[in-house]
C-alpha positions in Angstrom: -116.8 47.0 1.7 -115.8 47.0 -2.3 -116.7 50.8 -2.4 -114.1 51.4 0.6 -111.5 49.3 -1.4 -112.2 51.3 -4.7 -111.7 54.4 -3.1 -108.5 53.4 -1.1 -107.2 52.3 -4.4 -108.0 54.9 -6.4 -104.8 57.1 -5.7 -102.5 54.2 -6.4 -104.2 53.6 -9.7 -103.6 57.1 -10.4 -100.0 57.1 -9.6 -99.3 54.1 -11.9 -101.0 55.4 -14.7 -99.3 58.8 -14.3 -95.7 57.3 -13.8 -96.3 55.0 -16.9 -96.7 58.2 -18.9 -93.9 60.1 -17.6 -91.4 57.0 -17.7 -92.6 56.3 -21.2 -92.1 59.9 -22.0 -88.3 59.8 -20.9 -87.8 56.9 -23.3 -89.6 58.9 -26.4 -87.5 61.8 -25.5 -84.0 59.7 -25.8 -85.5 58.1 -29.3 -86.0 61.5 -30.5 -82.5 62.3 -30.1 -81.2 59.2 -31.3 -79.5 58.5 -28.0 -79.8 55.2 -26.5 -82.6 55.0 -24.1 -81.7 53.2 -20.8 -85.5 52.3 -20.7 -86.5 49.7 -23.0 -90.2 49.5 -21.6 -92.4 50.2 -18.7 -95.2 48.5 -16.9 -97.0 49.0 -13.9 -100.1 47.6 -11.8 -102.1 47.9 -8.7 -101.7 44.8 -6.2 -105.4 42.9 -6.3 -107.2 43.1 -3.2 -107.0 39.3 -2.5 -103.3 39.6 -3.0 -103.1 42.6 -0.2 -105.1 40.9 2.2 -103.0 37.8 1.8 -100.0 39.6 2.5 -101.1 41.6 5.3 -102.0 38.5 7.0 -98.5 36.8 6.3 -96.7 39.9 7.6 -98.9 40.7 10.4 -99.8 44.2 9.0 -103.2 45.4 10.2 -105.6 46.7 7.4 -105.7 50.2 8.7 -101.9 50.5 8.5 -101.2 49.2 4.9 -100.9 52.3 3.4 -97.9 52.9 5.3 -96.6 49.2 6.1 -97.0 47.9 2.5 -94.7 49.4 -0.2 -95.8 47.6 -3.2 -99.6 48.1 -3.6 -98.5 50.3 -6.6 -95.7 48.6 -8.4 -93.7 49.8 -11.4 -91.4 47.7 -13.6 -88.6 49.4 -15.6 -87.0 47.0 -18.2 -83.5 47.8 -19.6 -81.4 46.2 -22.1 -78.0 46.3 -20.2 -77.0 46.2 -16.7 -75.3 49.7 -16.8 -78.6 51.0 -17.8 -80.1 50.0 -14.6 -77.6 52.3 -12.8 -78.6 55.2 -15.2 -82.2 54.8 -14.6 -81.8 54.5 -10.5 -79.8 57.9 -10.8 -82.5 59.5 -12.8 -85.0 58.3 -10.3 -83.0 59.9 -7.5 -82.6 63.2 -9.5 -86.4 63.3 -10.0 -88.5 66.0 -8.0 -91.9 64.8 -8.4 -91.0 61.8 -5.9 -89.1 61.1 -3.1 -86.8 57.8 -2.7 -87.1 56.3 0.7 -85.4 52.9 0.5 -83.3 51.3 -2.0 -82.4 47.4 -2.4 -79.8 46.4 -4.6 -80.4 42.5 -5.5 -77.9 42.8 -8.3 -75.0 43.5 -6.3 -76.5 41.4 -3.3 -78.1 38.5 -5.1 -80.9 36.9 -3.4 -80.3 33.1 -2.3 -82.8 31.9 -4.6 -80.8 33.8 -7.7 -83.4 36.8 -7.9 -81.7 40.1 -9.2 -83.3 43.3 -9.7 -82.7 47.0 -8.3 -86.1 48.0 -6.0 -86.7 51.7 -5.2 -89.3 52.6 -2.7 -90.6 56.0 -3.3 -93.1 58.5 -1.7 -95.3 59.8 -4.7 -97.7 62.8 -4.4 -101.2 62.1 -6.2 -103.7 65.1 -6.7 -107.1 64.2 -6.0 -110.5 65.7 -5.2 -109.7 66.6 -1.3 -105.8 67.5 -2.1 -102.4 65.9 -2.2 -102.0 62.4 -1.0 -98.5 60.9 -0.8 -98.5 57.3 -1.4 -95.6 54.7 -1.7 -94.5 53.3 -5.2 -92.1 50.3 -5.4 -90.2 50.7 -8.5 -88.2 47.5 -9.9 -85.4 48.0 -12.5 -84.2 45.1 -14.1 -82.6 43.6 -17.5 -84.6 41.9 -19.8 -82.9 38.4 -18.8 -83.5 39.1 -15.3 -87.2 39.9 -15.7 -87.5 36.4 -17.8 -86.1 34.7 -14.6 -88.1 36.4 -11.9 -91.4 35.8 -14.1 -90.7 32.3 -14.1 -89.6 32.0 -10.5 -93.0 33.6 -9.5 -94.8 31.5 -11.4 -93.3 28.5 -10.0 -93.7 30.0 -6.3 -97.3 30.4 -6.9 -97.6 26.8 -8.2 -95.7 25.4 -5.1 -97.2 27.7 -2.8 -93.5 29.0 -1.7 -92.2 25.4 -1.4 -90.2 24.7 -4.9 -88.9 21.4 -4.8 -85.3 21.2 -4.4 -84.4 20.0 -7.9 -86.1 23.1 -9.3 -84.6 25.4 -7.1 -81.0 24.1 -8.4 -82.2 24.4 -11.6 -83.4 28.0 -11.1 -80.1 28.9 -9.6 -78.3 27.6 -12.5 -80.7 29.5 -14.7 -80.2 32.7 -12.8 -76.4 32.5 -13.3 -76.9 31.8 -17.3 -79.1 34.9 -17.3 -76.4 36.8 -15.4 -73.8 35.5 -18.0 -76.1 36.6 -20.7 -76.3 40.0 -19.5 -72.3 40.2 -19.0 -71.9 38.9 -22.6 -74.5 41.5 -23.9 -72.6 44.2 -22.4 -69.2 43.3 -23.7 -70.6 43.8 -27.2 -73.0 46.7 -26.2 -71.5 49.4 -28.6 -72.0 46.9 -31.7 -75.7 45.9 -30.4 -76.6 49.9 -30.2 -74.8 50.8 -33.6 -76.9 47.8 -35.1 -80.1 49.0 -33.6 -79.8 52.8 -34.7 -79.2 51.4 -38.2 -82.1 49.3 -38.2 -84.3 51.9 -36.7 -83.3 54.4 -39.4 -83.7 51.7 -42.0 -87.4 51.4 -40.7 -88.4 55.0 -40.8 -87.5 55.3 -44.4 -89.6 52.2 -45.5 
């Protein structure tokens, strides 16, 4: 059974590694031209087997259909400094010819009741294996650093309380989400100053 899971997850692991290299490469290209990169950093993971089985059970997905019904077995996360950067990254992903965008979910314009904000894109990505090409689903989440901090805390609390977060903590989380959004708004207002300072600091570091 373990070998079956390893074989099943192998193309997902390959997709995550390939996309990490490609997306980090975009950031490097921006840095070489000394133009602000909309990508701050990139992470990726393949969902653990236990999490896949738990989600399949909760959602009523047969195990022989999870490759088509479960969109986030392979997950990428792209962090941005500014909200405007998110829209830039989304457009770059739409324009790529090495993946097909299947679905977009804008939780920034349409914030979840919990306060969650992020932009999700579900893509179909081709992986070249021993037996030819296999197209798999990859979910890409694009968010600011502030949104990511909030989402990480909320995820941990959801895990601790098995999805039943106490009302008082829910209210505090919602206020924290609004505070994080206000932080993003304030940073956007002084974006030019921040970027200029970062360029100066980067040049200074290169000459040391």
